[in-house]
Residue, then its C-alpha position, 0 to 999 in steps of 0.5 A: m499499500p502506499v507509504h505515508f510517513r513523512s521522512r525523519n532524520s534519517h530518510t532523504r526526502f524525495v524532493d532532494m533526491s537526485l532526478h535520477r532516484r526520482r526518476d527510479a520510483v517513477v519508473q517502479l510504479r508505472w511497473r506497479i501499475a501496469r502489472s496490476d489486473e484492477e481497472h485503475a491500472q488502466h487509469g494510471f493510479w494504483t491502490d491498494h483498496l478495493l474499488i468494487d467490494p464483492v461482497d458490498p458492490q453498493r458501498i461508498h468510499d469517503w476515503i481512498d490513499l493511492t499514487f500516481i504519476g504527476a505530469d513531468r514524469c518525474t514526480l510521484w503523488n502519494a496521495e491521500f483523497l478524501t469527500t468533503r462529506m467525511v471531512a465536515q463530518d470529522k470536523a463536527r465530531e471533534w468539535a462535539f468531542e472538545h465541547a463536551h469534553a470541557q465540560l468535564s472536571p478532571q475527575e469525571s474526564q478520569r472517570e470517563f476515560s480510565m480502562q479498567w482491567k481483568a486476568v482471564p483465567r489461564a486455560r494452562p498454568s503455561a498458557p500466556r497470561l491474558m487480559e480482557l478489558l472491562p465494560q466501561p459504566k455508562i454514566h449519565y450527567a445532570k450537566f448533560e440533562g441525563r445524558t452520558f457523555r457520549e450521547e452529549c457529543d451526539r447531540l452536539e455533533t447533530l447540531y454543529a453540522a445542521s448549522n453549517a456553521n464552517p462548511v468545508g470546501e474543495s482543496f489540494t493541499t501538497h507536502r514535501n516532506y515525505a520520503y516517498g512521493i510528495g505528499l496530496t491531501a485532496v478534498v474534493d466534491e464527489e459522493n463516491l470516490d469510485c474510479a471515475a471520480i478518481v480519474r476527474t480527481i487527477q486530472r483536475f489537480r493536472d489541469i491546476g498545474e499540480s500545485n496547493w489550490q482551495s475553494v473559495 
């Protein structure tokens, strides 16, 4: 699958590599794409995601990791595509958690997120010792009108999404500190990241010159 770590001190950034090394990486990716039997190989990108799930053909993809070759044929894009819907949901979830958590006292927070473990009886004396996570008791708070912390998060998330306070627009953001290719985060207004949507996104990225861009 595509490598998404950012370079550490022991790695050389892709953009700092020699032209020869960058071209080698592109050639290897081209061969990987060519050897693939998947539909996406016909469109010049590679991913290990199942774009058509044989178990659930109607499955919707809100995010996908993939790699593709840049227009200059010397650049390898190490990309993550996300739908605006997924990013908006993540923003609403994060906002709801932060606002609900801010209302808990330090003691309530510790109790809410503490984990209790118990030892699992061994089948035989020589068996390894295993631990089991105990179910977290549901705590109802008067400050949340009798709701649990999770229920309060769900309520706030729904309110935030309904308010559309900070709508999520489309964007392309590049990351030049990756060791494998140049990173790319694309947020696109697509219902489903199927093969056709991915091809459209790659073409749009090329149309804007393979650079950073954000909708107004």
